[in-house]
C-alpha positions, 0 to 999 in steps of 0.5 A: 495476509500476514499478521503484520503487513507493511505496504510501501512503494513510490508516491502515487503508486496506489499503496494507500488505496491497496492498504484500505481495500486489504483492510476492509476485505480482511474485516469482511472476511471476519478478520480483526484488522488494524490499518496504521497510517504511517505517512507523516511526510506527504499530507495527500492521500493518506489512509487517515482521510478514509477513517470513516469508511474504514471504521464503518467496515469494522477496521481499527484506524491508528492515525498520526497525531494532528491528522486530518487538521491543519497542523503541519507537524503530524507524529505517530501517537503512542497507540502505535506500539499496540500493534506489537501485542495486539491479536489484530491483523495489522496493515502499515500504510507506509509513506512513499519513497525512501523519505516516507519510509524512514520512520519505519526504521524506528520500529524495525527491530520490533517489526522483525521480532513480531514477524512480517510481510512487506509488499512493495507496490509498484506502478509502471505508469508513474515517472520514477518507476516507469522501467523495472530497473528504476522500480527496483532502484526505488525499492532498494532506497526504501529498503535501506532507510527502514531496515526491512526487506521486501517479501513480494511485489504487488503490481498496481499499474493503473492510470486512475479513471482511464485505466482499461484492460489493456492498461493492466495487460501491458504492465505484466511483463514490466511486473514480472521483471520487477519481481525477477530483478528484485528476487521476490515473488509477484504477489498479484496484479490489481485490477478494478472490479469493473475490469475483471471480466475477460482477464486471462486465467493464468495470471494472478489478479486481485480485484480492488475497489477504488477508494482514494480519489482526487476532489473532483473525481468524487464530484464526478462520482 
């Protein structure tokens, strides 16, 4: 993970869960980490909802103003600018699609100056990214509005609680095609911890915890 890592993707791709997992994993490995919730478009499944668990694990969180309230006019706080001078590793959890990524354009020049990695999270099991071609079109839209270029793909193809090893393995050709069409490397394929055993050793898998859940999924837990 670079000093400043942008996590972007389609709504429902699982980018917020991945952002949370990367932040917590880095903190557990002794890094000073700041996670920025940049989603001011979609109020559902934002990393701000998980501030308590992030802070408990040593992650500093920068949330939109009015996040976790009933206000419908969230905005990025002035503390957002601190990420360009901090020594922390910084993860930006960006809003979904091109609409959610538009806010990045405001900070593009500073992000480029600081140096960044931008990871595009894709999920074969979401309607608007079901084919590699559609996924790359989504990525191009994101890049166009934010003025940044993705540097890697993260295959986060899953079906939430009914994900199986086959769900993961079936997505590998898709993810490799997305990588080839986009002209950027496939960083890894995410796998829930419970499914890690028995997977091929010649593929790059990244075990993730499942943090982002619906209210009924939390009740089932």
